[in-house]
C-alpha positions in Angstrom: -20.3 27.4 -16.0 -23.8 26.1 -16.7 -24.7 23.5 -13.6 -27.8 21.5 -13.2 -29.3 18.4 -11.4 -29.8 15.2 -13.5 -33.1 13.8 -13.9 -33.9 10.3 -12.5 -34.4 7.1 -14.3 -35.9 5.2 -11.6 -37.3 2.4 -13.1 -35.1 1.8 -16.1 -32.0 1.5 -12.9 -34.3 -0.3 -10.4 -35.2 -3.3 -13.5 -31.5 -3.4 -14.3 -30.9 -4.1 -10.5 -33.4 -6.9 -10.3 -32.0 -8.9 -13.2 -28.4 -8.4 -11.1 -29.8 -9.5 -8.3 -31.7 -12.6 -9.5 -28.3 -13.7 -11.2 -26.4 -13.4 -8.0 -29.1 -15.6 -6.2 -28.8 -18.0 -8.9 -25.1 -18.1 -8.5 -25.3 -18.6 -4.6 -27.7 -21.5 -4.8 -25.4 -23.1 -7.2 -22.3 -22.5 -5.0 -24.1 -23.6 -2.0 -25.4 -27.1 -3.8 -22.0 -27.8 -4.7 -20.7 -27.3 -0.8 -23.6 -29.8 0.3 -22.0 -32.3 -2.5 -18.2 -31.5 -1.2 -19.6 -32.0 2.5 -21.0 -35.2 1.8 -17.7 -36.5 0.0 -15.6 -35.2 3.0 -17.8 -37.0 5.7 -17.3 -40.5 3.8 -13.5 -39.9 4.3 -13.1 -39.0 7.5 -12.6 -42.4 8.5 -9.7 -43.6 6.5 -7.4 -45.5 8.1 -3.8 -44.3 8.5 -2.4 -47.7 7.1 0.0 -46.1 4.2 -1.6 -47.8 1.3 -2.8 -45.8 -1.3 -6.5 -46.8 -2.7 -7.3 -45.7 -6.2 -9.4 -42.7 -7.3 -12.6 -43.5 -8.9 -12.4 -42.6 -12.7 -16.0 -42.3 -13.6 -16.4 -39.8 -11.1 -14.6 -36.5 -10.9 -13.0 -35.7 -7.8 -14.9 -33.4 -5.6 -12.9 -30.0 -4.7 -13.0 -28.5 -0.9 -12.9 -24.8 -2.2 -15.9 -23.4 -3.1 -17.1 -20.1 -4.9 -19.0 -17.5 -3.1 -20.2 -14.0 -4.1 -22.1 -11.0 -3.0 -22.9 -7.4 -3.7 -24.3 -4.3 -2.2 -25.8 -1.1 -3.6 -25.0 1.2 -0.7 -21.6 3.3 -1.6 -23.1 7.2 -1.5 -20.4 8.6 -3.9 -21.1 12.4 -2.8 -20.5 11.6 0.8 -17.5 9.4 0.0 -16.0 12.5 -2.3 -16.7 15.0 0.6 -14.3 12.6 2.7 -11.6 12.7 -0.1 -12.4 9.3 -1.3 -13.2 9.1 -4.7 -13.6 6.0 -5.5 -16.4 4.5 -7.7 -17.0 0.8 -6.3 -14.9 -1.9 -5.5 -14.4 -5.5 -5.3 -12.3 -6.9 -2.8 -11.7 -10.9 -2.9 -13.2 -12.7 0.1 -12.4 -15.8 1.8 -15.2 -17.2 3.9 -16.8 -14.1 3.5 -13.8 -12.2 5.0 -12.1 -9.3 2.8 -8.5 -9.6 1.5 -5.9 -7.3 1.4 -2.8 -9.3 2.1 -1.9 -13.0 2.1 -1.8 -13.5 5.7 -5.4 -12.1 5.4 -6.3 -15.6 3.6 -4.3 -17.9 6.0 -6.2 -16.3 8.8 -9.4 -16.5 7.0 -8.9 -20.3 6.0 -10.8 -22.8 8.2 -9.1 -26.2 9.8 -5.9 -25.1 8.8 -4.6 -26.6 12.0 -6.0 -29.9 10.8 -4.3 -30.1 7.0 -1.5 -32.2 8.3 -1.2 -35.1 10.7 2.1 -36.4 12.2 3.2 -40.0 13.1 6.5 -40.8 15.0 7.1 -44.3 14.3 10.7 -44.6 15.7 13.1 -41.8 17.1 14.1 -40.9 13.5 11.2 -42.1 11.7 8.0 -39.9 11.1 5.3 -40.2 8.9 3.4 -37.5 7.7 -0.1 -37.5 5.8 -3.2 -35.1 4.8 -5.4 -34.8 7.7 -8.9 -32.8 7.1 -9.3 -31.0 4.0 -12.2 -28.5 5.2 -14.5 -26.5 2.8 -13.6 -23.0 2.5 -15.2 -20.2 0.2 -13.3 -18.2 -2.2 -14.9 -15.3 -4.2 -15.6 -11.7 -3.6 -18.0 -9.1 -2.9 -18.7 -6.2 -4.8 -19.7 -2.6 -3.7 -21.6 -1.0 -6.1 -23.2 2.6 -5.5 -26.8 3.1 -4.4 -29.2 4.6 -6.4 -28.4 8.1 -7.7 -28.3 10.9 -8.0 -25.5 11.6 -5.3 -25.7 14.8 -3.8 -24.6 16.2 -0.4 -26.0 19.2 0.2 -23.6 20.5 3.1 -20.1 19.0 1.8 -17.3 21.3 3.6 -16.5 23.8 1.0 -12.5 24.0 1.6 -12.3 20.4 1.3 -14.6 20.5 -2.4 -12.3 23.3 -3.5 -9.2 21.0 -2.9 -10.5 18.0 -4.6 -11.5 20.1 -7.2 -7.9 22.2 -7.0 -10.1 25.4 -7.2 -9.0 28.6 -5.2 -11.5 30.3 -2.7 -12.5 33.4 -4.4 -14.3 34.6 -1.4 -17.8 34.7 -3.1 -19.6 32.2 -0.7 -19.2 33.3 2.7 -20.5 29.8 4.2 -18.9 26.7 5.0 -20.7 24.8 3.4 -21.2 23.8 -0.4 -23.6 21.6 -2.5 -22.0 18.6 -4.0 -23.2 16.4 -6.7 -21.5 13.2 -8.6 -22.7 12.0 -11.7 -21.8 10.8 -15.3 -21.6 11.8 -18.7 -25.2 10.0 -19.4 -26.5 10.9 -15.9 -26.3 9.0 -12.9 -27.9 5.8 -14.0 -25.3 5.4 -17.0 -22.3 5.9 -14.6 -24.0 2.9 -12.0 -23.9 1.0 -15.1 -20.5 2.0 -16.4 -19.4 1.1 -12.6 -20.8 -2.1 -12.2 -19.1 -3.2 -15.3 -15.7 -2.5 -14.6 -16.7 -4.0 -11.0 -17.4 -7.2 -12.7 -13.8 -7.2 -14.4 -12.7 -7.6 -11.1 -14.8 -9.9 -9.7 -14.0 -12.3 -12.9 -10.4 -11.5 -12.5 -11.0 -12.6 -8.5 -12.6 -16.0 -9.8 -10.0 -16.9 -12.4 -7.2 -16.6 -10.0 -8.7 -18.1 -7.4 -9.4 -21.4 -9.9 -6.2 -21.1 -11.3 -3.7 -21.1 -8.1 -6.0 -22.3 -4.9 -8.2 -25.1 -6.8 -5.5 -27.0 -8.5 -3.4 -27.5 -4.8 -7.0 -28.1 -3.2 -7.5 -31.0 -5.4 -3.7 -31.8 -5.0 -4.6 -32.4 -1.2 -7.6 -34.0 -1.6 -6.1 -36.2 -4.2 -3.6 -37.2 -1.4 -6.2 -37.7 1.4 -8.2 -40.2 -0.7 -5.0 -42.0 -1.9 -4.1 -41.8 2.2 -0.7 -41.3 0.8 2.3 -41.2 3.8 5.7 -39.2 3.6 8.4 -40.6 5.5 11.2 -38.3 7.3 14.0 -38.6 9.9 12.0 -35.8 11.8 8.6 -34.7 11.6 9.4 -31.3 9.7 11.2 -33.7 7.2 7.9 -35.6 6.6 6.2 -32.7 6.6 8.2 -30.6 4.1 8.1 -33.8 1.5 4.3 -33.7 2.0 3.6 -30.0 0.8 6.0 -30.5 -2.2 3.9 -32.9 -3.3 1.0 -30.8 -2.8 2.7 -27.8 -4.2 3.4 -25.5 -1.6 2.1 -24.9 1.8 -1.3 -22.9 2.8 1.3 -20.1 3.6 2.9 -20.0 0.3 -0.1 -20.2 -1.6 -1.7 -17.4 0.2 1.2 -15.0 -0.6 0.8 -16.1 -4.4 -3.1 -16.0 -4.7 -3.4 -12.6 -2.5 -0.1 -11.1 -5.0 -1.8 -12.2 -8.1 -5.4 -10.8 -7.1 -3.3 -7.5 -6.4 -1.2 -7.5 -9.9 -4.2 -8.3 -11.7 -6.3 -4.9 -10.2 -3.1 -2.8 -10.8 -2.9 -4.3 -14.6 -6.8 -3.6 -15.3 -6.6 0.1 -14.2 -3.4 0.5 -16.4 -5.2 0.2 -19.5 -7.7 2.8 -20.9 -10.5 0.3 -20.6 -9.9 0.2 -17.1 -9.3 3.7 -16.2 -11.8 5.9 -14.2 -12.0 9.6 -15.7 -13.2 12.5 -14.5 -15.0 15.2 -17.4 -13.0 18.4 -16.9 -15.2 20.1 -19.2 -18.6 19.1 -17.5 -17.0 18.9 -13.8 -16.7 22.2 -12.0 -18.0 24.8 -10.0 -20.5 27.7 -10.4 -19.2 31.1 -10.0 -21.1 31.8 -6.5 -18.8 28.5 -5.2 -22.3 27.2 -3.9 -22.6 24.1 -6.0 -19.9 21.7 -7.3 -20.5 19.0 -10.1 -18.0 16.0 -10.8 -18.6 14.5 -14.2 -17.1 10.9 -14.5 -16.8 8.6 -17.4 -15.9 5.1 -17.6 -14.3 3.8 -21.0 -14.9 -0.2 -20.4 
């Protein structure tokens, strides 16, 4: 095949990156302003009495939730080097809780601030316990988006045997050295591929936020509502009283952590199964030259 290195389009790529950067900075400023407002409400509610009486919610002012958003991105992925290590992913957008990446439900629980202060239990007598919501701490839930660094993506000294294995090509013995030059690009060049990857990862980011809002926000608002009302749940044991409280909230932290983690994983899998969520290698343009000194992998995304 005829192989060549793609030309750079740095100005266009960097202009797009600057627009994306400004948007992300605006998002973070909005998130932090929301956090400040929530913290003010949190401080006003700290001295609520343990009287067992419920005060009404102000209907003219919306209840401030304590789970807030967060987002970030980094353009640091070296695609050619990643492929040389048998890692062919082009981007990655894991959900985060308080800036910690989440892979499973236990990660959500571990990253959650103030989890040991969510419930307060009072023993009134030998078989009379009361439970109420204690503190509802602020937690930030969102995502971090990992994107490719500015291309082109070339590794001059990739291991020949690894790249041949990656491409499913047999060694013809024409290159007596151990290394091979590897280029990763897209059908329309590296700029086009970077744009497609960013669009693809943006779908994951929106899914992460949508699922957070559908699962964690209602739960968080239930906690905050019960805290504001100073709602009391009675039982013959501490466990009984606490169980009634969590039933009213809609589940324990551990249960919601598993639910949101499972939903994040399923949303990612579902997107990748659809045609518009697939990453494909262009077999007609990908390959290795006859001397086996240069290999090129060409991708395209149909999003």
